[in-house]
C-alpha positions as CSV (number, residue, x, y, z in Angstrom):
1,X,39.8,-14.1,-81.0
2,X,41.4,-17.6,-80.8
3,X,44.5,-18.5,-82.8
4,X,45.4,-21.9,-83.6
5,X,48.9,-23.4,-83.1
6,X,49.6,-23.0,-86.7
7,X,48.7,-19.3,-86.8
8,X,50.3,-17.8,-83.7
9,X,53.5,-16.8,-85.4
10,X,52.2,-14.7,-88.2
11,X,55.7,-13.4,-89.2
12,X,56.8,-16.9,-90.3
13,X,56.1,-17.8,-93.9
14,X,55.2,-21.5,-94.8
15,X,58.6,-22.0,-96.2
16,X,60.3,-21.0,-93.0
17,X,58.0,-23.3,-91.1
18,X,59.0,-26.1,-93.2
19,X,62.7,-25.5,-92.6
20,X,62.0,-25.1,-88.9
21,X,60.0,-28.2,-88.6
22,X,62.2,-30.4,-90.8
23,X,64.1,-33.5,-89.6
24,X,67.5,-32.9,-88.0
25,X,70.7,-35.1,-88.2
26,X,72.3,-33.1,-85.4
27,X,71.0,-35.2,-82.6
28,X,71.6,-38.7,-81.3
29,X,68.5,-40.8,-81.9
30,X,66.9,-42.3,-78.9
31,X,67.6,-46.0,-79.2
32,X,64.4,-46.9,-77.5
33,X,62.5,-45.3,-80.3
34,X,64.2,-47.3,-83.0
35,X,63.6,-50.6,-81.0
36,X,61.1,-52.9,-82.8
37,X,58.9,-52.9,-79.7
38,X,58.3,-49.1,-80.4
39,X,55.5,-50.3,-82.7
40,X,53.5,-51.1,-79.6
41,X,53.6,-47.5,-78.6
42,X,50.3,-45.6,-79.6
43,X,50.4,-42.5,-81.5
44,X,48.3,-39.8,-79.8
45,X,47.6,-36.8,-82.1
46,X,47.6,-33.7,-80.1
47,X,46.8,-30.0,-80.5
48,X,45.9,-27.0,-78.5
49,X,44.6,-23.4,-78.9
50,X,46.0,-20.2,-77.3
51,X,43.7,-17.3,-76.7
52,X,45.1,-14.3,-78.3
53,X,44.0,-11.9,-75.6
54,X,44.8,-13.8,-72.5
55,X,47.8,-15.8,-74.0
56,X,46.4,-18.8,-72.2
57,X,45.4,-22.2,-73.3
58,X,41.8,-22.3,-74.4
59,X,41.4,-25.7,-75.7
60,X,43.2,-29.1,-75.6
61,X,42.4,-32.0,-77.9
62,X,43.9,-35.5,-78.6
63,X,42.9,-38.6,-80.4
64,X,44.2,-42.1,-80.4
65,X,42.6,-44.3,-83.0
66,X,38.8,-44.0,-82.1
67,X,39.5,-42.7,-78.5
68,X,39.0,-38.9,-78.4
69,X,39.9,-36.4,-75.8
70,X,38.7,-32.7,-75.8
71,X,38.5,-30.0,-73.1
72,X,37.6,-26.4,-73.2
73,X,39.5,-24.1,-70.8
74,X,37.6,-21.4,-68.9
75,X,39.6,-18.4,-67.6
76,X,39.3,-18.1,-63.9
77,X,38.0,-14.6,-64.1
78,X,35.1,-15.9,-66.2
79,X,34.6,-19.3,-64.6
80,X,30.9,-20.2,-64.3
81,X,29.2,-23.4,-62.9
82,X,26.9,-23.4,-65.8
83,X,29.8,-23.6,-68.4
84,X,31.0,-26.8,-70.1
85,X,34.6,-25.5,-69.9
86,X,36.8,-26.2,-66.9
87,X,39.8,-24.6,-65.2
88,X,43.2,-25.1,-66.9
89,X,44.4,-27.3,-64.0
90,X,41.4,-29.5,-64.2
91,X,41.7,-29.8,-68.0
92,X,45.4,-30.7,-67.7
93,X,44.6,-33.3,-65.0
94,X,42.0,-34.9,-67.4
95,X,44.7,-35.0,-70.1
96,X,47.3,-36.6,-67.9
97,X,44.7,-39.3,-67.0
98,X,44.0,-39.7,-70.7
99,X,47.7,-40.3,-71.5
100,X,48.0,-42.6,-68.4
101,X,45.4,-44.9,-69.9
102,X,47.9,-45.9,-72.6
103,X,51.4,-47.4,-72.8
104,X,53.7,-44.3,-72.9
105,X,52.3,-43.0,-76.2
106,X,54.2,-40.8,-78.7
107,X,52.5,-37.4,-79.0
108,X,52.1,-36.4,-82.7
109,X,52.0,-32.6,-83.2
110,X,51.8,-30.8,-86.6
111,X,54.2,-28.3,-85.5
112,X,56.7,-29.0,-82.6
113,X,58.9,-25.9,-82.8
114,X,56.2,-23.1,-82.9
115,X,55.1,-20.9,-79.9
116,X,52.3,-23.2,-78.7
117,X,54.0,-26.1,-76.9
118,X,55.9,-23.8,-74.6
119,X,52.7,-22.6,-73.2
120,X,51.7,-26.2,-72.5
121,X,55.0,-26.8,-70.7
122,X,54.6,-23.7,-68.7
123,X,51.1,-24.6,-67.6
124,X,52.2,-28.1,-66.5
125,X,55.2,-26.5,-64.6
126,X,52.8,-24.2,-62.8
127,X,51.0,-27.1,-61.3
128,X,54.1,-29.1,-60.7
129,X,53.0,-31.8,-63.1
130,X,55.8,-31.5,-65.7
131,X,57.5,-34.7,-64.3
132,X,54.3,-36.6,-64.5
133,X,53.8,-35.6,-68.2
134,X,57.4,-36.7,-68.9
135,X,56.7,-40.1,-67.4
136,X,53.5,-40.5,-69.4
137,X,54.9,-40.1,-72.9
138,X,57.7,-41.6,-75.0
139,X,58.4,-38.6,-77.1
140,X,57.0,-36.2,-79.7
141,X,56.4,-36.9,-83.4
142,X,56.8,-34.0,-85.9
143,X,54.0,-34.8,-88.5
144,X,54.5,-31.8,-90.7
145,X,57.9,-33.1,-92.3
146,X,56.6,-36.6,-92.2
147,X,53.6,-35.6,-94.3
148,X,55.8,-33.7,-96.6
149,X,57.9,-36.6,-97.3
150,X,54.9,-38.6,-98.3
151,X,53.3,-35.9,-100.5
152,X,56.2,-33.7,-101.6
153,X,54.3,-32.3,-104.5
154,X,51.4,-30.7,-102.5
155,X,50.7,-27.1,-103.2
156,X,50.5,-26.1,-99.6
157,X,51.5,-27.8,-96.4
158,X,49.0,-26.2,-94.1
159,X,46.9,-28.7,-92.4
160,X,43.6,-27.1,-93.6
161,X,44.8,-27.3,-97.2
162,X,46.0,-30.9,-96.9
163,X,42.8,-31.9,-95.4
164,X,40.8,-30.3,-98.2
165,X,42.9,-31.9,-100.9
166,X,43.4,-35.4,-99.5
167,X,40.4,-35.8,-97.2
168,X,38.0,-33.7,-99.0
169,X,37.3,-32.1,-95.5
170,X,37.0,-28.5,-94.4
171,X,38.8,-28.1,-91.1
172,X,37.6,-25.5,-88.6
173,X,40.6,-23.5,-87.7
174,X,39.2,-22.7,-84.2
175,X,38.7,-26.4,-83.3
176,X,41.7,-28.3,-81.8
177,X,39.6,-31.4,-82.1
178,X,39.0,-31.0,-85.8
179,X,42.8,-30.6,-86.3
180,X,43.7,-33.7,-84.5
181,X,41.1,-35.7,-86.4
182,X,42.5,-34.3,-89.6
183,X,46.0,-35.3,-88.6
184,X,45.1,-38.8,-87.7
185,X,43.2,-39.4,-90.9
186,X,46.0,-38.0,-93.0
187,X,48.5,-40.2,-91.3
188,X,46.2,-43.3,-91.7
189,X,45.8,-42.4,-95.5
190,X,49.5,-42.0,-95.8
191,X,50.2,-45.3,-93.9
192,X,52.1,-43.5,-91.1
193,X,52.3,-46.0,-88.2
194,X,54.4,-46.3,-85.1
195,X,57.8,-48.1,-85.6
196,X,61.5,-47.7,-86.2
197,X,61.0,-45.8,-89.5
198,X,59.6,-42.9,-87.5
199,X,62.5,-42.5,-85.2
200,X,64.2,-39.6,-87.1
201,X,61.0,-37.6,-86.7
202,X,60.6,-38.3,-83.0
203,X,62.0,-36.0,-80.4
204,X,62.6,-36.4,-76.7
205,X,60.9,-34.6,-73.9
206,X,64.2,-32.9,-73.0
207,X,64.6,-31.4,-76.6
208,X,61.2,-29.7,-76.2
209,X,61.7,-28.7,-72.6
210,X,64.9,-27.0,-73.5
211,X,63.3,-25.3,-76.4
212,X,60.5,-24.1,-74.2
213,X,63.0,-22.7,-71.6
214,X,64.6,-20.5,-74.4
215,X,61.4,-18.8,-75.3
216,X,62.1,-15.6,-73.2
217,X,65.2,-15.1,-75.4
218,X,63.1,-15.6,-78.6
219,X,60.4,-13.2,-77.4
220,X,63.1,-10.7,-76.5
221,X,64.3,-10.9,-80.0
222,X,67.9,-11.8,-78.9
223,X,67.6,-15.4,-80.2
224,X,65.9,-16.5,-83.4
225,X,63.5,-19.4,-83.1
226,X,65.5,-21.5,-85.5
227,X,68.6,-21.2,-83.3
228,X,66.6,-21.9,-80.2
229,X,65.7,-25.2,-81.9
230,X,69.4,-26.0,-82.6
231,X,70.4,-25.2,-79.2
232,X,67.6,-27.3,-77.7
233,X,68.7,-30.3,-79.8
234,X,72.0,-30.2,-78.0
235,X,70.2,-30.0,-74.7
236,X,71.1,-26.3,-74.1
237,X,68.6,-24.6,-71.9
238,X,68.1,-21.1,-70.7
239,X,69.7,-22.1,-67.2
240,X,72.8,-23.3,-69.0
241,X,73.2,-20.1,-71.0
242,X,72.6,-18.0,-67.9
243,X,75.2,-20.0,-66.0
244,X,77.7,-19.7,-68.7
245,X,77.3,-15.9,-68.9
246,X,77.6,-15.6,-65.1
247,X,80.7,-17.6,-65.0
248,X,82.4,-15.6,-67.8
249,X,80.4,-12.5,-68.9
250,X,82.7,-11.7,-71.8
251,X,83.4,-15.2,-73.5
252,X,81.1,-17.6,-71.7
253,X,78.4,-17.8,-74.5
254,X,80.9,-18.0,-77.4
255,X,81.2,-21.8,-77.4
256,X,77.5,-22.1,-78.2
257,X,78.0,-20.6,-81.6
258,X,79.5,-23.8,-82.8
259,X,76.2,-25.6,-82.6
260,X,74.8,-23.2,-85.2
261,X,77.6,-23.8,-87.8
262,X,76.4,-27.5,-88.1
263,X,73.5,-28.0,-90.7
264,X,70.4,-30.0,-90.2
265,X,70.5,-30.8,-93.9
266,X,72.8,-29.7,-96.8
267,X,69.8,-28.0,-98.4
268,X,69.1,-25.7,-95.6
269,X,70.6,-22.2,-95.3
270,X,73.2,-21.7,-92.7
271,X,71.7,-20.2,-89.5
272,X,72.9,-16.8,-88.4
273,X,75.5,-16.7,-85.7
274,X,74.6,-16.0,-82.1
275,X,74.2,-12.4,-81.3
276,X,76.6,-12.7,-78.4
277,X,76.4,-9.0,-77.5
278,X,72.6,-9.0,-77.3
279,X,72.4,-12.3,-75.3
280,X,75.1,-11.0,-72.9
281,X,73.1,-7.6,-72.5
282,X,70.1,-9.6,-71.8
283,X,71.5,-11.8,-69.1
284,X,73.4,-8.8,-67.6
285,X,70.1,-7.0,-67.2
286,X,68.5,-10.1,-65.8
287,X,71.2,-10.6,-63.2
288,X,71.2,-6.9,-62.2
289,X,67.4,-7.0,-61.7
290,X,67.7,-10.1,-59.4
291,X,67.5,-13.7,-60.5
292,X,64.0,-15.2,-60.7
293,X,62.3,-12.1,-61.8
294,X,62.1,-13.0,-65.4
295,X,61.5,-16.8,-65.3
296,X,61.4,-18.8,-68.5
297,X,58.7,-21.1,-69.6
298,X,58.7,-24.7,-68.3
299,X,60.2,-23.5,-65.0
300,X,59.5,-20.6,-62.9
301,X,62.4,-21.8,-60.7
302,X,65.0,-22.4,-63.5
303,X,66.8,-19.1,-63.0
304,X,66.8,-19.7,-59.3
305,X,68.1,-23.2,-59.8
306,X,71.0,-21.7,-61.9
307,X,71.7,-19.4,-59.0
308,X,72.0,-22.3,-56.5
309,X,74.2,-24.3,-58.8
310,X,76.8,-21.4,-58.9
């Protein structure tokens, strides 16, 4: 069974997704994204699929205007010379070349703050290509809140529902390419184009890298996903939290609670305070077991780097 990037987190309701993916005023906008020349940066609509059994990437797809990219990923254990699928590393190399053929595009994703992109960051880190990916893009565009602004009265903001309503198209949930084509055509219909007006919906590489690094805490249920996003928007990573705990196991994490008291928008409910006791217990266990054993996504060496810094 293959889950789409919109279905991986079954526990999240559509309403909570809309809150999580909404624009934030808590960050400083990248001035380069608000520059008039940003209109020259192409939009590349991007999506992937994660295999529910292997928890590995099974598909990558992207489209820029009429230029399409799609690759099927074959697990190493089942690799066959007769299959059209390729290894994950080969697929990612093809994708990096596709991005490199453009002028630092903006990657448009339907959901930025779900569980899928961290898998992508991890895969790039595993092949020591995260830096290459960073150099190839300008940032990430969150298309869900953007589309919501354009059609606030839609009965549902699931991509499949929007495509059926506004494009008269049935989108195959199991196809990453079908999803990116639907995103592209929806944005074209709603006149969403690169430029300064999109700046508030564009996030930096570091925002998403920090978010990816915090996923071990999310999976361990010691940090809600919404709080991970708020910390990431302040460039707080797993390494920083670990270092803060190590320097002061009792009070080192307390200062990060202030980030959660700030609101992304007046209409959004306050985020729960950091569970400092749970976080401290997690890091204490990690340090007791030996640093580097439980490495966060987007960096097997992140914990080891924190050890070296201290």
